[in-house]
C-alpha positions in Angstrom: -39.7 -33.5 -9.8 -37.4 -33.1 -12.8 -37.4 -29.6 -14.1 -36.8 -30.3 -17.8 -37.3 -26.6 -18.7 -34.1 -25.8 -16.7 -31.9 -27.9 -19.0 -31.1 -25.3 -21.6 -27.7 -23.7 -21.3 -29.1 -20.3 -20.5 -32.3 -18.7 -19.3 -34.3 -16.6 -21.7 -34.0 -13.3 -19.7 -30.5 -12.0 -19.3 -29.1 -9.0 -17.4 -26.0 -7.6 -15.8 -25.2 -7.0 -12.2 -25.5 -3.4 -10.8 -22.3 -1.9 -9.4 -23.7 -1.8 -5.9 -25.5 -5.1 -6.0 -24.4 -8.3 -4.2 -23.7 -11.4 -6.2 -26.3 -13.7 -4.5 -28.8 -10.8 -4.7 -28.2 -10.7 -8.4 -29.0 -14.4 -8.7 -32.3 -14.0 -6.9 -33.2 -11.0 -9.0 -32.5 -12.9 -12.2 -34.5 -15.9 -10.8 -37.5 -13.5 -10.5 -37.0 -12.3 -14.0 -37.1 -15.9 -15.3 -39.9 -17.2 -13.0 -37.5 -19.5 -11.2 -36.4 -19.8 -7.6 -33.1 -20.1 -5.8 -33.8 -23.8 -5.1 -34.1 -24.4 -8.9 -30.7 -22.9 -9.5 -29.0 -24.8 -6.6 -30.5 -28.0 -7.9 -29.4 -27.3 -11.4 -25.9 -26.7 -10.2 -25.8 -29.8 -8.0 -26.0 -27.7 -4.8 -29.1 -29.3 -3.4 -29.8 -28.0 0.1 -27.2 -25.1 -0.2 -28.4 -21.8 1.2 -25.8 -19.8 -0.8 -23.9 -20.0 -4.1 -20.2 -20.9 -3.7 -17.8 -18.6 -5.6 -16.5 -21.6 -7.7 -20.0 -21.7 -9.4 -19.8 -18.1 -10.7 -18.9 -19.1 -14.3 -22.1 -21.3 -14.4 -24.1 -18.4 -13.1 -22.7 -16.2 -15.8 -23.7 -18.8 -18.4 -27.2 -19.1 -17.1 -27.9 -15.3 -17.0 -25.5 -13.9 -19.5 -23.6 -12.0 -16.8 -20.1 -10.5 -17.2 -17.6 -12.6 -15.1 -15.3 -9.6 -14.4 -18.3 -7.7 -13.1 -20.0 -10.5 -11.2 -17.1 -12.3 -9.5 -15.9 -9.5 -7.2 -19.4 -9.1 -5.8 -19.4 -12.6 -4.4 -17.7 -13.4 -1.1 -14.6 -15.4 -2.0 -12.7 -17.3 0.6 -9.3 -19.1 0.5 -7.8 -21.3 3.2 -4.1 -21.7 3.6 -2.5 -23.4 6.6 -5.8 -23.1 8.6 -6.0 -19.4 7.9 -9.1 -18.2 6.0 -8.7 -15.0 3.8 -11.8 -13.4 2.3 -12.1 -11.1 -0.7 -15.0 -8.8 -1.6 -14.8 -6.3 -4.4 -11.1 -6.5 -4.4 -10.7 -5.9 -0.7 -8.7 -8.4 1.3 -10.4 -9.2 4.7 -8.4 -11.3 7.0 -11.2 -12.5 9.3 -14.1 -14.6 7.8 -16.6 -13.2 10.3 -16.3 -9.7 8.7 -18.7 -10.8 6.0 -22.1 -12.6 6.0 -22.1 -15.2 3.3 -24.9 -17.5 4.4 -27.3 -15.3 6.4 -27.9 -12.0 4.6 -29.4 -8.8 6.1 -31.6 -6.3 4.3 -33.1 -2.8 4.3 -36.8 -3.4 3.4 -37.0 0.2 2.1 -34.1 -0.3 -0.3 -35.7 -3.5 -1.6 -38.9 -1.6 -2.2 -37.3 1.4 -3.9 -34.2 0.1 -5.7 -35.2 -3.6 -6.1 -31.7 -5.0 -5.5 -29.8 -6.4 -2.6 -26.9 -4.1 -1.7 -23.4 -5.5 -1.7 -22.6 -3.5 1.4 -25.1 -5.5 3.4 -22.8 -8.5 3.1 -20.3 -6.8 5.5 -21.1 -7.8 9.1 -20.5 -4.4 10.8 -22.8 -2.6 8.3 -25.9 -2.7 10.5 -27.7 0.4 9.2 -28.9 1.9 5.9 -27.3 5.3 5.7 -29.9 6.3 3.1 -33.1 5.5 4.9 -31.5 5.9 8.4 -32.9 2.6 9.8 -31.3 -0.5 11.2 -31.0 -3.5 8.8 -32.8 -6.7 9.7 -31.5 -10.3 9.4 -34.7 -12.1 10.3 -38.3 -12.1 9.1 -40.7 -10.3 11.4 -43.5 -12.6 10.4 -41.9 -16.1 11.0 -38.9 -15.0 13.2 -36.5 -17.1 11.2 -33.1 -15.9 10.0 -33.1 -14.8 6.4 -31.1 -16.8 3.8 -30.6 -16.7 0.1 -32.6 -19.9 -0.4 -36.0 -18.2 -0.6 -38.8 -17.9 -3.2 -37.8 -14.5 -4.5 -35.7 -11.5 -3.7 -38.6 -9.7 -1.9 -40.1 -12.7 -0.1 -38.9 -14.7 2.9 -38.7 -18.5 2.8 -42.0 -18.5 4.7 -43.6 -16.6 1.8 -44.0 -13.3 3.7 -43.1 -10.0 2.0 -39.8 -8.5 2.9 -41.0 -5.0 2.1 -41.6 -2.3 4.7 -45.3 -2.9 5.2 -44.6 -6.4 6.7 -41.0 -5.8 7.9 -41.0 -2.8 10.3 -37.5 -1.4 11.1 -36.1 0.7 13.9 -34.1 4.0 13.6 -30.4 3.5 13.5 -28.0 5.1 15.9 -25.7 7.9 14.8 -22.7 5.6 15.2 -24.3 2.9 13.0 -25.1 5.4 10.3 -21.7 6.9 10.4 -19.9 3.6 10.2 -22.2 2.3 7.4 -21.5 5.5 5.4 -17.8 5.2 6.1 -17.7 1.5 5.0 -19.7 2.4 1.9 -17.1 5.0 0.9 -14.2 2.6 1.6 -15.8 -0.4 -0.1 -16.1 1.6 -3.4 -12.9 3.5 -2.8 -14.7 6.9 -2.9 -13.0 9.9 -1.4 -15.0 12.6 0.4 -13.6 15.7 2.1 -14.2 16.3 5.8 -15.1 12.8 6.6 -16.7 12.6 10.0 -14.1 10.2 11.4 -11.0 10.7 9.3 -8.9 8.4 11.5 -10.9 5.4 10.5 -11.3 6.7 6.9 -7.5 6.7 6.5 -7.2 3.0 7.3 -7.6 0.0 5.0 -11.1 -1.4 5.1 -9.9 -4.6 6.8 -8.0 -2.6 9.5 -11.0 -0.2 10.1 -13.4 -3.1 10.5 -11.2 -5.1 12.9 -10.3 -2.0 14.9 -14.0 -1.3 15.5 -14.5 -4.9 16.3 -11.6 -5.0 18.8 -12.9 -1.8 20.5 -16.5 -2.8 20.6 -16.9 -6.6 21.2 -16.4 -6.6 25.0 -18.5 -5.1 27.7 -16.9 -2.6 30.0 -16.0 -5.3 32.6 -13.9 -7.0 30.0 -15.6 -10.4 30.5 -19.0 -10.4 29.0 -18.6 -10.8 25.3 -21.1 -9.0 23.1 -20.1 -11.5 20.4 -18.2 -14.8 20.5 -14.7 -14.4 19.0 -14.7 -15.7 15.4 -18.4 -16.0 15.1 -20.8 -13.9 12.9 -23.2 -12.1 15.3 -26.8 -11.2 14.6 -27.3 -7.7 13.1 -28.6 -6.5 16.5 -25.5 -7.6 18.3 -23.2 -6.3 15.6 -25.0 -3.0 16.0 -24.0 -3.0 19.6 -20.4 -3.7 18.7 -20.5 -0.8 16.2 -21.9 1.6 18.8 -19.4 0.6 21.5 -16.4 0.5 19.2 -17.2 3.8 17.5 -17.8 5.6 20.8 -14.6 4.3 22.4 -12.5 5.2 19.4 -14.1 8.6 19.3 -13.6 9.3 23.0 -9.9 8.3 22.7 -9.2 10.5 19.7 -11.1 13.5 21.2 -9.6 13.3 24.7 -13.0 12.7 26.2 -12.5 11.6 29.8 -14.4 8.7 31.4 -14.9 7.3 34.8 -15.4 3.8 33.5 -12.7 1.2 33.1 -12.3 2.2 29.5 -9.5 -0.1 28.4 -11.1 -3.2 29.9 -13.5 -3.1 27.0 -10.7 -3.4 24.4 -10.1 -6.9 23.0 -6.3 -7.2 23.4 -5.8 -10.2 21.2 -7.5 -8.3 18.3 -5.1 -5.4 18.8 -2.1 -7.8 18.9 -3.2 -9.3 15.6 -3.7 -5.9 14.0 -0.1 -5.1 15.0 1.2 -8.2 13.2 -0.7 -8.3 9.9 -1.8 -4.8 8.9 0.0 -2.4 6.5 2.8 -0.4 8.1 0.9 3.0 8.0 -2.1 1.4 9.6 0.1 0.0 12.4 1.5 3.5 13.1 -2.0 4.9 13.4 -3.0 2.1 15.8 0.0 2.8 18.0 -0.9 6.5 18.0 -4.5 5.6 19.2 -3.2 3.4 21.9 -0.7 6.0 23.1 -3.5 8.5 23.3 -5.5 6.2 25.6 -2.5 5.6 27.9 -1.7 9.3 28.1 -5.2 10.1 29.3 -5.0 7.4 31.9 -8.0 5.3 31.0 -6.8 2.6 33.3 -4.9 1.4 30.3 -2.0 -0.5 31.9 -3.0 -3.6 29.9 -2.2 -1.7 26.7 1.3 -0.4 27.6 3.1 -3.3 26.0 1.3 -2.7 22.7 1.8 1.0 22.6 5.6 1.1 22.1 6.8 1.5 18.5 10.1 2.6 17.1 8.4 4.9 14.5 5.9 6.4 16.9 7.9 9.6 17.0 7.1 10.2 13.3 3.8 11.7 14.3 3.9 12.0 18.1 0.6 12.3 19.9 -0.8 15.5 18.4 -4.3 15.5 17.0 -3.1 16.5 13.6 -2.7 12.8 12.8 -6.3 12.0 13.7 -8.4 15.0 12.8 -12.0 14.4 13.7 -15.2 16.4 13.8 -17.9 16.6 16.4 -19.7 13.4 17.1 
């Protein structure tokens, strides 16, 4: 059916994106304001069948809804591919692994949708698996139809099956302490906010990309080093990502706070991920990573696999004292 009423250059109801709102979430919210659906927009833009809006269509979205391009563009996931390497940008942050963001399959906090009425930008980051405001786990599938959520749905607050995405129809589970702490930490880093006495200052002092990849490298393997909690390079479900966050946070915390363990601690560290961090992270972040690895080896967490990664010419700049990684009680 031809939607003739969609032909005008702009929709009648305009609005700007909120500072903490995701780009695709803004599109859905403005669709609701204009009695349209995501499918109408994708058809209008020649994106029939797409479940997301590519970043190269942002100028057209601005024209349709009167949005400011400088405000809207950074809140879309933007990806560039050079020599088979994909680099992602979100709100000015460079993320060197595409699986660090969720472009096609969003996750939500039903309580935030009910109270704030917007899709939070931070939900687009894979390792944000909890709402640090409502203290519940995020969800990435509808509890009524069991299908994965996507942006191609009737409205911001309804699943593609028609079910409401608000709390009364989408029950949530309490988030773990690790998930809430990591979600709060990433929120502060995403918006470049600074807060004294951060609960895990070691991660707080790293670039966002480095912090995410370090948690990933410390959390994606089981203790036996063989059973992957998530396939390398693939975007996990929110539930599995939550497991990665809990394991990664706990292992990093135990290393920094000299908590001994009887398990094969280092077997759960993804070595290739650490090697890549050594090669492509900022110099100061590399020094901190070497410090962390050296702590693990000193405490004899069966860490012989890490010895070759823990040597660094500048390691003596900060030694192995806890002054370089001050943490509070977990």
